[in-house]
VEXTORDREN-600463 format. One record per atom (N, C-alpha, C): residue number from 1; residue in one letter; atom name; x, y, z. Coordinates in steps of 0.02 Angstrom, whole numbers. Example, Ala and Ser with C-alpha at 12.3 -4.5 7.8 and 13.67 -1.06 7.14 Angstrom:
+-----+---+----+--------+--------+--------+
!   k ! r !  a !      x !      y !      z !
+-----+---+----+--------+--------+--------+
!   1 ! A !  N !    660 !   -284 !    390 !
!   1 ! A ! CA !    615 !   -225 !    390 !
!   1 ! A !  C !    660 !   -165 !    390 !
!   2 ! S !  N !    642 !   -112 !    354 !
!   2 ! S ! CA !    684 !    -53 !    357 !
!   2 ! S !  C !    645 !      2 !    394 !
+-----+---+----+--------+--------+--------+
END
This chain:
+-----+---+----+--------+--------+--------+
!   k ! r !  a !      x !      y !      z !
+-----+---+----+--------+--------+--------+
!   1 ! M !  N !   -620 !   -106 !   -553 !
!   1 ! M ! CA !   -565 !    -60 !   -529 !
!   1 ! M !  C !   -501 !    -81 !   -557 !
!   2 ! I !  N !   -461 !    -41 !   -570 !
!   2 ! I ! CA !   -394 !    -56 !   -589 !
!   2 ! I !  C !   -346 !    -29 !   -536 !
!   3 ! I !  N !   -297 !    -77 !   -518 !
!   3 ! I ! CA !   -249 !    -50 !   -465 !
!   3 ! I !  C !   -182 !    -61 !   -496 !
!   4 ! L !  N !   -148 !     -6 !   -494 !
!   4 ! L ! CA !    -72 !    -13 !   -519 !
!   4 ! L !  C !    -36 !    -33 !   -456 !
!   5 ! S !  N !    -10 !   -103 !   -464 !
!   5 ! S ! CA !     13 !   -127 !   -405 !
!   5 ! S !  C !     83 !   -121 !   -394 !
!   6 ! S !  N !    137 !   -105 !   -447 !
!   6 ! S ! CA !    191 !    -96 !   -442 !
!   6 ! S !  C !    234 !    -62 !   -498 !
!   7 ! F !  N !    283 !    -33 !   -489 !
!   7 ! F ! CA !    319 !      0 !   -546 !
!   7 ! F !  C !    392 !     -5 !   -533 !
!   8 ! T !  N !    433 !    -26 !   -575 !
!   8 ! T ! CA !    500 !    -29 !   -566 !
!   8 ! T !  C !    541 !     -8 !   -629 !
!   9 ! F !  N !    594 !     32 !   -616 !
!   9 ! F ! CA !    633 !     55 !   -671 !
!   9 ! F !  C !    706 !     39 !   -660 !
!  10 ! I !  N !    727 !     -4 !   -700 !
!  10 ! I ! CA !    804 !    -25 !   -691 !
!  10 ! I !  C !    843 !     15 !   -752 !
!  11 ! S !  N !    887 !     58 !   -721 !
!  11 ! S ! CA !    926 !     98 !   -769 !
!  11 ! S !  C !    988 !     58 !   -784 !
!  12 ! C !  N !   1010 !     75 !   -851 !
!  12 ! C ! CA !   1071 !     45 !   -874 !
!  12 ! C !  C !   1135 !     95 !   -850 !
!  13 ! E !  N !   1121 !    156 !   -822 !
!  13 ! E ! CA !   1167 !    194 !   -794 !
!  13 ! E !  C !   1172 !    194 !   -722 !
!  14 ! K !  N !   1221 !    225 !   -698 !
!  14 ! K ! CA !   1231 !    222 !   -622 !
!  14 ! K !  C !   1177 !    256 !   -590 !
!  15 ! E !  N !   1137 !    217 !   -547 !
!  15 ! E ! CA !   1068 !    246 !   -523 !
!  15 ! E !  C !   1089 !    294 !   -465 !
!  16 ! D !  N !   1146 !    281 !   -423 !
!  16 ! D ! CA !   1163 !    321 !   -366 !
!  16 ! D !  C !   1185 !    392 !   -395 !
!  17 ! T !  N !   1208 !    406 !   -445 !
!  17 ! T ! CA !   1222 !    470 !   -472 !
!  17 ! T !  C !   1188 !    498 !   -524 !
!  18 ! T !  N !   1161 !    464 !   -562 !
!  18 ! T ! CA !   1108 !    483 !   -627 !
!  18 ! T !  C !   1039 !    457 !   -621 !
!  19 ! P !  N !    988 !    490 !   -605 !
!  19 ! P ! CA !    923 !    468 !   -594 !
!  19 ! P !  C !    892 !    456 !   -667 !
!  20 ! S !  N !    843 !    413 !   -666 !
!  20 ! S ! CA !    811 !    388 !   -734 !
!  20 ! S !  C !    782 !    452 !   -764 !
!  21 ! C !  N !    779 !    452 !   -832 !
!  21 ! C ! CA !    752 !    508 !   -865 !
!  21 ! C !  C !    696 !    474 !   -914 !
!  22 ! V !  N !    684 !    417 !   -913 !
!  22 ! V ! CA !    626 !    390 !   -956 !
!  22 ! V !  C !    584 !    345 !   -900 !
!  23 ! S !  N !    518 !    370 !   -906 !
!  23 ! S ! CA !    472 !    330 !   -853 !
!  23 ! S !  C !    407 !    315 !   -890 !
!  24 ! T !  N !    359 !    283 !   -856 !
!  24 ! T ! CA !    298 !    263 !   -885 !
!  24 ! T !  C !    243 !    287 !   -832 !
!  25 ! N !  N !    190 !    301 !   -863 !
!  25 ! N ! CA !    136 !    328 !   -819 !
!  25 ! N !  C !     63 !    312 !   -847 !
!  26 ! V !  N !     18 !    302 !   -801 !
!  26 ! V ! CA !    -53 !    286 !   -829 !
!  26 ! V !  C !    -88 !    352 !   -851 !
!  27 ! V !  N !   -123 !    354 !   -901 !
!  27 ! V ! CA !   -147 !    409 !   -931 !
!  27 ! V !  C !   -230 !    407 !   -915 !
!  28 ! D !  N !   -252 !    344 !   -906 !
!  28 ! D ! CA !   -326 !    341 !   -903 !
!  28 ! D !  C !   -358 !    384 !   -840 !
!  29 ! K !  N !   -401 !    434 !   -862 !
!  29 ! K ! CA !   -432 !    477 !   -818 !
!  29 ! K !  C !   -474 !    445 !   -761 !
!  30 ! T !  N !   -490 !    385 !   -769 !
!  30 ! T ! CA !   -538 !    356 !   -717 !
!  30 ! T !  C !   -501 !    307 !   -672 !
!  31 ! F !  N !   -435 !    301 !   -692 !
!  31 ! F ! CA !   -390 !    258 !   -659 !
!  31 ! F !  C !   -383 !    282 !   -582 !
!  32 ! P !  N !   -384 !    239 !   -530 !
!  32 ! P ! CA !   -393 !    168 !   -533 !
!  32 ! P !  C !   -461 !    145 !   -524 !
!  33 ! A !  N !   -511 !    188 !   -521 !
!  33 ! A ! CA !   -581 !    167 !   -507 !
!  33 ! A !  C !   -625 !    143 !   -565 !
!  34 ! K !  N !   -594 !    108 !   -611 !
!  34 ! K ! CA !   -627 !     89 !   -668 !
!  34 ! K !  C !   -631 !      9 !   -668 !
!  35 ! K !  N !   -696 !    -13 !   -664 !
!  35 ! K ! CA !   -709 !    -84 !   -678 !
!  35 ! K !  C !   -720 !   -109 !   -748 !
!  36 ! L !  N !   -672 !   -156 !   -774 !
!  36 ! L ! CA !   -675 !   -176 !   -835 !
!  36 ! L !  C !   -732 !   -224 !   -847 !
!  37 ! K !  N !   -764 !   -228 !   -915 !
!  37 ! K ! CA !   -815 !   -271 !   -923 !
!  37 ! K !  C !   -794 !   -338 !   -961 !
!  38 ! V !  N !   -832 !   -386 !   -938 !
!  38 ! V ! CA !   -814 !   -451 !   -967 !
!  38 ! V !  C !   -842 !   -462 !  -1041 !
!  39 ! N !  N !   -799 !   -497 !  -1084 !
!  39 ! N ! CA !   -825 !   -506 !  -1158 !
!  39 ! N !  C !   -828 !   -440 !  -1189 !
!  40 ! E !  N !   -786 !   -384 !  -1171 !
!  40 ! E ! CA !   -784 !   -332 !  -1209 !
!  40 ! E !  C !   -707 !   -308 !  -1215 !
!  41 ! A !  N !   -691 !   -275 !  -1268 !
!  41 ! A ! CA !   -625 !   -245 !  -1275 !
!  41 ! A !  C !   -610 !   -189 !  -1225 !
!  42 ! N !  N !   -570 !   -186 !  -1185 !
!  42 ! N ! CA !   -556 !   -132 !  -1134 !
!  42 ! N !  C !   -483 !    -98 !  -1150 !
!  43 ! E !  N !   -481 !    -41 !  -1146 !
!  43 ! E ! CA !   -414 !     -6 !  -1160 !
!  43 ! E !  C !   -392 !     32 !  -1099 !
!  44 ! I !  N !   -325 !     24 !  -1087 !
!  44 ! I ! CA !   -302 !     67 !  -1024 !
!  44 ! I !  C !   -240 !     98 !  -1055 !
!  45 ! E !  N !   -240 !    175 !  -1059 !
!  45 ! E ! CA !   -195 !    206 !  -1096 !
!  45 ! E !  C !   -139 !    232 !  -1044 !
!  46 ! F !  N !    -74 !    217 !  -1073 !
!  46 ! F ! CA !    -17 !    233 !  -1042 !
!  46 ! F !  C !     23 !    286 !  -1077 !
!  47 ! E !  N !     76 !    313 !  -1050 !
!  47 ! E ! CA !    118 !    348 !  -1083 !
!  47 ! E !  C !    198 !    339 !  -1063 !
!  48 ! I !  N !    235 !    355 !  -1101 !
!  48 ! I ! CA !    309 !    349 !  -1086 !
!  48 ! I !  C !    330 !    418 !  -1086 !
!  49 ! L !  N !    360 !    447 !  -1030 !
!  49 ! L ! CA !    389 !    517 !  -1025 !
!  49 ! L !  C !    463 !    515 !  -1030 !
!  50 ! N !  N !    489 !    561 !  -1075 !
!  50 ! N ! CA !    554 !    565 !  -1095 !
!  50 ! N !  C !    582 !    625 !  -1063 !
!  51 ! D !  N !    619 !    631 !  -1006 !
!  51 ! D ! CA !    645 !    688 !   -973 !
!  51 ! D !  C !    729 !    693 !   -996 !
!  52 ! C !  N !    740 !    655 !  -1041 !
!  52 ! C ! CA !    821 !    649 !  -1054 !
!  52 ! C !  C !    827 !    714 !  -1106 !
!  53 ! N !  N !    889 !    731 !  -1113 !
!  53 ! N ! CA !    907 !    773 !  -1164 !
!  53 ! N !  C !    928 !    734 !  -1228 !
!  54 ! A !  N !    905 !    677 !  -1236 !
!  54 ! A ! CA !    909 !    642 !  -1299 !
!  54 ! A !  C !    858 !    596 !  -1316 !
!  55 ! N !  N !    858 !    570 !  -1379 !
!  55 ! N ! CA !    812 !    528 !  -1403 !
!  55 ! N !  C !    821 !    454 !  -1372 !
!  56 ! Y !  N !    777 !    411 !  -1375 !
!  56 ! Y ! CA !    789 !    339 !  -1356 !
!  56 ! Y !  C !    758 !    288 !  -1400 !
!  57 ! T !  N !    778 !    230 !  -1394 !
!  57 ! T ! CA !    749 !    175 !  -1438 !
!  57 ! T !  C !    713 !    119 !  -1394 !
!  58 ! I !  N !    658 !     94 !  -1416 !
!  58 ! I ! CA !    618 !     50 !  -1389 !
!  58 ! I !  C !    649 !    -15 !  -1420 !
!  59 ! F !  N !    690 !    -56 !  -1386 !
!  59 ! F ! CA !    717 !   -113 !  -1410 !
!  59 ! F !  C !    661 !   -174 !  -1413 !
!  60 ! D !  N !    621 !   -184 !  -1358 !
!  60 ! D ! CA !    575 !   -234 !  -1357 !
!  60 ! D !  C !    528 !   -222 !  -1306 !
!  61 ! Y !  N !    467 !   -258 !  -1300 !
!  61 ! Y ! CA !    425 !   -254 !  -1248 !
!  61 ! Y !  C !    387 !   -326 !  -1242 !
!  62 ! E !  N !    368 !   -345 !  -1185 !
!  62 ! E ! CA !    328 !   -398 !  -1167 !
!  62 ! E !  C !    271 !   -386 !  -1126 !
!  63 ! I !  N !    217 !   -427 !  -1139 !
!  63 ! I ! CA !    153 !   -415 !  -1096 !
!  63 ! I !  C !    133 !   -483 !  -1076 !
!  64 ! S !  N !    112 !   -487 !  -1016 !
!  64 ! S ! CA !     91 !   -551 !   -994 !
!  64 ! S !  C !     30 !   -539 !   -939 !
!  65 ! G !  N !     -1 !   -596 !   -919 !
!  65 ! G ! CA !    -55 !   -594 !   -864 !
!  65 ! G !  C !   -100 !   -653 !   -871 !
!  66 ! D !  N !   -148 !   -653 !   -825 !
!  66 ! D ! CA !   -198 !   -707 !   -822 !
!  66 ! D !  C !   -253 !   -694 !   -864 !
!  67 ! I !  N !   -250 !   -649 !   -915 !
!  67 ! I ! CA !   -304 !   -637 !   -958 !
!  67 ! I !  C !   -264 !   -657 !  -1025 !
!  68 ! K !  N !   -293 !   -706 !  -1068 !
!  68 ! K ! CA !   -269 !   -730 !  -1126 !
!  68 ! K !  C !   -269 !   -680 !  -1179 !
!  69 ! N !  N !   -318 !   -645 !  -1180 !
!  69 ! N ! CA !   -329 !   -599 !  -1243 !
!  69 ! N !  C !   -308 !   -522 !  -1225 !
!  70 ! I !  N !   -243 !   -514 !  -1227 !
!  70 ! I ! CA !   -203 !   -452 !  -1207 !
!  70 ! I !  C !   -160 !   -428 !  -1267 !
!  71 ! G !  N !   -153 !   -362 !  -1273 !
!  71 ! G ! CA !    -99 !   -341 !  -1317 !
!  71 ! G !  C !    -81 !   -271 !  -1302 !
!  72 ! I !  N !    -31 !   -248 !  -1342 !
!  72 ! I ! CA !    -16 !   -172 !  -1334 !
!  72 ! I !  C !    -23 !   -146 !  -1405 !
!  73 ! E !  N !    -46 !    -82 !  -1410 !
!  73 ! E ! CA !    -50 !    -47 !  -1470 !
!  73 ! E !  C !    -25 !     19 !  -1460 !
!  74 ! G !  N !     24 !     31 !  -1505 !
!  74 ! G ! CA !     56 !    108 !  -1510 !
!  74 ! G !  C !    129 !     99 !  -1494 !
!  75 ! L !  N !    155 !     38 !  -1485 !
!  75 ! L ! CA !    234 !     33 !  -1477 !
!  75 ! L !  C !    261 !     -4 !  -1538 !
!  76 ! T !  N !    316 !     13 !  -1560 !
!  76 ! T ! CA !    354 !    -19 !  -1606 !
!  76 ! T !  C !    414 !    -43 !  -1591 !
!  77 ! K !  N !    440 !   -102 !  -1602 !
!  77 ! K ! CA !    502 !   -123 !  -1574 !
!  77 ! K !  C !    559 !   -100 !  -1625 !
!  78 ! N !  N !    612 !    -85 !  -1601 !
!  78 ! N ! CA !    678 !    -52 !  -1630 !
!  78 ! N !  C !    661 !      7 !  -1660 !
!  79 ! K !  N !    618 !     51 !  -1638 !
!  79 ! K ! CA !    606 !    116 !  -1658 !
!  79 ! K !  C !    633 !    174 !  -1619 !
!  80 ! L !  N !    665 !    213 !  -1655 !
!  80 ! L ! CA !    690 !    281 !  -1613 !
!  80 ! L !  C !    634 !    326 !  -1606 !
!  81 ! I !  N !    629 !    343 !  -1535 !
!  81 ! I ! CA !    580 !    387 !  -1506 !
!  81 ! I !  C !    608 !    456 !  -1507 !
!  82 ! T !  N !    579 !    507 !  -1544 !
!  82 ! T ! CA !    609 !    577 !  -1531 !
!  82 ! T !  C !    564 !    629 !  -1494 !
!  83 ! S !  N !    503 !    601 !  -1474 !
!  83 ! S ! CA !    460 !    651 !  -1437 !
!  83 ! S !  C !    465 !    640 !  -1370 !
!  84 ! K !  N !    442 !    686 !  -1328 !
!  84 ! K ! CA !    447 !    690 !  -1255 !
!  84 ! K !  C !    398 !    644 !  -1225 !
!  85 ! K !  N !    344 !    624 !  -1259 !
!  85 ! K ! CA !    292 !    587 !  -1225 !
!  85 ! K !  C !    264 !    535 !  -1285 !
!  86 ! L !  N !    258 !    484 !  -1270 !
!  86 ! L ! CA !    232 !    425 !  -1311 !
!  86 ! L !  C !    172 !    391 !  -1286 !
!  87 ! T !  N !    116 !    400 !  -1307 !
!  87 ! T ! CA !     55 !    360 !  -1291 !
!  87 ! T !  C !     46 !    299 !  -1322 !
!  88 ! F !  N !     22 !    252 !  -1265 !
!  88 ! F ! CA !     16 !    181 !  -1299 !
!  88 ! F !  C !    -43 !    148 !  -1258 !
!  89 ! K !  N !    -73 !     97 !  -1282 !
!  89 ! K ! CA !   -131 !     68 !  -1252 !
!  89 ! K !  C !   -110 !     -6 !  -1239 !
!  90 ! V !  N !   -133 !    -30 !  -1181 !
!  90 ! V ! CA !   -143 !    -96 !  -1162 !
!  90 ! V !  C !   -220 !   -120 !  -1171 !
!  91 ! I !  N !   -228 !   -170 !  -1222 !
!  91 ! I ! CA !   -302 !   -182 !  -1236 !
!  91 ! I !  C !   -314 !   -259 !  -1204 !
!  92 ! V !  N !   -364 !   -263 !  -1162 !
!  92 ! V ! CA !   -380 !   -326 !  -1142 !
!  92 ! V !  C !   -457 !   -341 !  -1151 !
!  93 ! F !  N !   -461 !   -403 !  -1163 !
!  93 ! F ! CA !   -530 !   -439 !  -1174 !
!  93 ! F !  C !   -539 !   -496 !  -1140 !
!  94 ! P !  N !   -559 !   -483 !  -1074 !
!  94 ! P ! CA !   -570 !   -539 !  -1023 !
!  94 ! P !  C !   -635 !   -577 !  -1039 !
!  95 ! I !  N !   -626 !   -645 !  -1030 !
!  95 ! I ! CA !   -683 !   -678 !  -1043 !
!  95 ! I !  C !   -712 !   -716 !   -976 !
!  96 ! T !  N !   -682 !   -691 !   -923 !
!  96 ! T ! CA !   -712 !   -714 !   -853 !
!  96 ! T !  C !   -712 !   -653 !   -810 !
!  97 ! T !  N !   -747 !   -653 !   -760 !
!  97 ! T ! CA !   -754 !   -605 !   -710 !
!  97 ! T !  C !   -706 !   -616 !   -648 !
!  98 ! G !  N !   -691 !   -570 !   -613 !
!  98 ! G ! CA !   -640 !   -577 !   -550 !
!  98 ! G !  C !   -585 !   -530 !   -555 !
!  99 ! Y !  N !   -541 !   -536 !   -506 !
!  99 ! Y ! CA !   -482 !   -501 !   -507 !
!  99 ! Y !  C !   -427 !   -527 !   -551 !
! 100 ! K !  N !   -404 !   -486 !   -594 !
! 100 ! K ! CA !   -355 !   -510 !   -636 !
! 100 ! K !  C !   -285 !   -469 !   -639 !
! 101 ! T !  N !   -231 !   -496 !   -655 !
! 101 ! T ! CA !   -168 !   -462 !   -656 !
! 101 ! T !  C !   -139 !   -464 !   -728 !
! 102 ! I !  N !   -118 !   -403 !   -746 !
! 102 ! I ! CA !    -76 !   -399 !   -811 !
! 102 ! I !  C !     -7 !   -365 !   -801 !
! 103 ! G !  N !     42 !   -370 !   -834 !
! 103 ! G ! CA !    101 !   -340 !   -827 !
! 103 ! G !  C !    128 !   -332 !   -895 !
! 104 ! F !  N !    172 !   -282 !   -900 !
! 104 ! F ! CA !    210 !   -270 !   -958 !
! 104 ! F !  C !    283 !   -242 !   -944 !
! 105 ! S !  N !    324 !   -252 !   -986 !
! 105 ! S ! CA !    390 !   -227 !   -978 !
! 105 ! S !  C !    414 !   -197 !  -1046 !
! 106 ! I !  N !    459 !   -142 !  -1039 !
! 106 ! I ! CA !    477 !   -102 !  -1108 !
! 106 ! I !  C !    550 !    -91 !  -1097 !
! 107 ! R !  N !    591 !   -129 !  -1142 !
! 107 ! R ! CA !    669 !   -121 !  -1140 !
! 107 ! R !  C !    686 !    -59 !  -1184 !
! 108 ! T !  N !    727 !     -8 !  -1164 !
! 108 ! T ! CA !    747 !     45 !  -1209 !
! 108 ! T !  C !    820 !     43 !  -1201 !
! 109 ! D !  N !    851 !     87 !  -1238 !
! 109 ! D ! CA !    926 !    101 !  -1223 !
! 109 ! D !  C !    936 !    141 !  -1168 !
! 110 ! R !  N !    890 !    159 !  -1133 !
! 110 ! R ! CA !    889 !    207 !  -1072 !
! 110 ! R !  C !    881 !    159 !  -1009 !
! 111 ! G !  N !    859 !    103 !  -1014 !
! 111 ! G ! CA !    848 !     52 !   -958 !
! 111 ! G !  C !    777 !     10 !   -974 !
! 112 ! Q !  N !    750 !    -14 !   -924 !
! 112 ! Q ! CA !    697 !    -55 !   -931 !
! 112 ! Q !  C !    646 !    -39 !   -880 !
! 113 ! M !  N !    579 !    -29 !   -909 !
! 113 ! M ! CA !    522 !     -9 !   -864 !
! 113 ! M !  C !    477 !    -71 !   -861 !
! 114 ! A !  N !    459 !    -85 !   -800 !
! 114 ! A ! CA !    410 !   -144 !   -785 !
! 114 ! A !  C !    351 !   -118 !   -748 !
! 115 ! V !  N !    288 !   -139 !   -769 !
! 115 ! V ! CA !    226 !   -115 !   -736 !
! 115 ! V !  C !    181 !   -169 !   -728 !
! 116 ! S !  N !    155 !   -177 !   -666 !
! 116 ! S ! CA !     99 !   -236 !   -641 !
! 116 ! S !  C !     35 !   -197 !   -626 !
! 117 ! V !  N !    -13 !   -221 !   -666 !
! 117 ! V ! CA !    -83 !   -187 !   -649 !
! 117 ! V !  C !   -128 !   -236 !   -622 !
! 118 ! G !  N !   -170 !   -224 !   -574 !
! 118 ! G ! CA !   -219 !   -266 !   -548 !
! 118 ! G !  C !   -288 !   -236 !   -582 !
! 119 ! I !  N !   -336 !   -288 !   -604 !
! 119 ! I ! CA !   -392 !   -264 !   -643 !
! 119 ! I !  C !   -453 !   -304 !   -612 !
! 120 ! D !  N !   -509 !   -267 !   -598 !
! 120 ! D ! CA !   -568 !   -300 !   -572 !
! 120 ! D !  C !   -615 !   -303 !   -632 !
! 121 ! V !  N !   -641 !   -369 !   -649 !
! 121 ! V ! CA !   -678 !   -373 !   -709 !
! 121 ! V !  C !   -747 !   -398 !   -687 !
! 122 ! G !  N !   -799 !   -357 !   -714 !
! 122 ! G ! CA !   -871 !   -375 !   -695 !
! 122 ! G !  C !   -910 !   -375 !   -752 !
! 123 ! Y !  N !   -978 !   -372 !   -747 !
! 123 ! Y ! CA !  -1025 !   -373 !   -802 !
! 123 ! Y !  C !  -1044 !   -301 !   -809 !
+-----+---+----+--------+--------+--------+
END
């Protein structure tokens, strides 16, 4: 089972007058009821949605968690994004079973997005 435990967006602009126009969303159709398998590559698909009237740049991203074999596919640092939707994958290869947590943050010129995901890993 995958549980999206928190989402935070920190805008560079005044949040009291200007709502955020760039956000992230999970795309996986089975989310959150998917149990990941141990000793297999598992993909969780996300997308960045751009509701701004302008392009944005991904400056940096980081990923962390209590699974050592983890990565992001589909994001490029210092890249101008011109589309309204950008799909990317978080790929995990757990070697032990149990409840795990992963997190990632994406820093753009529109602000920073941070996502924390709880994952249940089984056989």
